[in-house]
C-alpha positions, 0 to 999 in steps of 0.5 A: 773286673780284674787288676792290671795283667802286671799287678803283683800279688804277695804277702809279707813278714818281718825278720824279728817277727818270724825268724827266731834263731836269735843267738845263733850263727853269730847274730848280734842283739837287736833292741827288740832282743833286749826289750823283750827281756824287760819285765812287763813289756810283752804280753805274757813275757813272750819273745821273738827268740824262736817265733816261727823258726823261719830261719830253720824252716824257710824252705817249708815256708817258701813251699807254702808261698808257692802252694798259695800262688804268691807272685811276691814276698816282702821280707825284711833283713835283720841288721844285727844278723848281717852286721852283729855290731851294727857297723864294721865286721860283717857276719858271713853266716847272716848274709848267707841265710838271706842268700839261700832265701832269695835263691829259694824264693826265685826257684819258686818263681816268687819275687823277693821284695826286700825291706832293709829296716823293719825295727830290729836296730842293732843294740850295740848302736843303740848304746851309741845313741841310736837314731839320735846319733848323727852317725846313724845315717852313715851306719844305715848306709854302710849296712845297705851297701853290704846287703845290696852288694850281696843280693842286688844281682837277684833282687830288684825291689827295695824298701828302706824303712817300714813304718817310721811313725811306729818305730819313732813314736811307739819306740821313742816317744811312747815307750810301748815299743823297743827301745822303750824310750819316752824322749822329750819331743825335740829328741823324738823329732831329731830321731825322726830326722836322722831316720829320714836321713838314713832313708835317703842315704840307703836310697843313694846306696842302693842305686850306687851299688845295685848290680841290676835294675832296681826299684826303690821305695818306702813303707810308711803307715798310711793314716787314712781319712775318708769322706762321709759322703762322696760330695765334693766338700766332704772329699776335700775335707777328707783330703785336707785332714789326711795331709794335715798335722794338727797335734804335736806328734809324729803320727801323721803322713806328711812329716815323713812323706814330704821331706822324702818326695818333696824336699821339705817338711810340711808348713803346718807341722813346722809351725806347730812343732816350733823350736822342737824342730832340729837343726837342719843343714842345707844339705839335709833335704837334698840327701832325704829326697831321693828319687823314688819308684813307688810309694809303699803304704801300710793300710789297715783302717781309716777314720771318717771326716766331713766338711764342717764349718767354713769347709774345715774337716771335722771327724765323724765318730764311728757308730756304737757297735762298729765292726772290729778285728781281734786286734780292736781295729775298726773295719773300714774297707774304704780306706783301701780306696781313699788312701791310695787315691789321696796319696796317688793324687798328691805324690804321683808315684805308683802305689804298692799296699805293702801291708793290709790284713787283720788279726782274727781268733783262729784255732785248729778245728776238729776236722784239722782245718782252720776256718777264718771266714771273717778274714776272708770277708775283710780281705774281700771287702778291702780288695774290692775297694782297691780294685775300685781305686784302680778302676778310677785311675789310681796307679796301684802296682801291687798288694801284700797281705799281712802276713803269710804266717802268724807271728810275734806281734811285737808288744802283744807277743803271740796273742794276735794271729795275722797270718794266712797260715796258722802256726802252732808255736809249740810244734811249729806245725803250719796249717793253711787257713781257709783265707789262704786257699781263698787268696790263692783263687783271688791270685789265679784269677787276678782279682776277678773272683772278688765280684763273685765272693 
């Protein structure tokens, strides 16, 4: 069975992870430019200064996307490349890069899906408090307006924030990602609240300044819980676990999605976080909760739950020796069934899988090719589950494989290879992996070959 005839097959990347040109053409510093200079912050002392050199090689990269047959490409904009100080003067050369990239994609019949923030926050604004500053939503709205006015005559699909759980928790609570903060929990929540206000202000700006019909969403992490069995009790337990907040952490689904889609913070989180919850103005939730057209979600794995005592969810540990990717994430294909299903049932928005993929141990073989059978098997298993969700009535609009290119994997540097396309970083040579050719057949058949693989 194939997917719907208008299903969107794509791949994704982000600005800091592939662009390079970190100090060229008037670009300002991002918090990642600075964090990468911190001793011990990044594996082997690496950085995104050059990365995949996409800023200079975007035409070659778009040609590879076209060869694979992508319908769409999810890219992100570098805020400090467009506005070097984060607010104020616009950098024409920075905007021109995304202008050219957009035209190149459209000429290849690839639809651009633009993410406005994928973690490379302007360092100048971080020095003024960053997400802790109550003006940060205004700064983000200003930046959004600049980008939308430039690109929206050709760009229809927009996402505001990528994975707020990650850039808030890992960047502001645990210090593992830029800007490397370990803030008190009350300040972590305040930074998160301002990020959600920025999301709302950005949606308003997109709709106010778009030059064409637009579709808007966001792209949080999908923290998926899967039932141990198909019994109604286990299914309900997994659903409860997926939407519950049980720890004093922002690493959950509902603290981010409920405000954006239901104009309220979840009661269990509010009760658990107590006095750490920031002061919220009457107008805040109206700003955060803007009409959205789709729910983008990044799903890589899930955890299993079952109904324990009194039907309450209990975690089921994975068996010893369970399958793992090179990044040591568990291989749980059912996450791409239950995650979209539970999100669709709760929020009633079309689902787009904005990221899904795996890091593999890839190298160029003696025959000059890159053989990655594990990735093909991984993607096949996950896509079959997504197909099953679609067949069971979940409104799934598209799928973006992470990622189009091997790239800079944040604190892990270049150790992890997620790409459909192999990148030899010293030479910048690109090699399509076996998985890229397989994905080409998946796209051409609209998923029909999955049943035969």
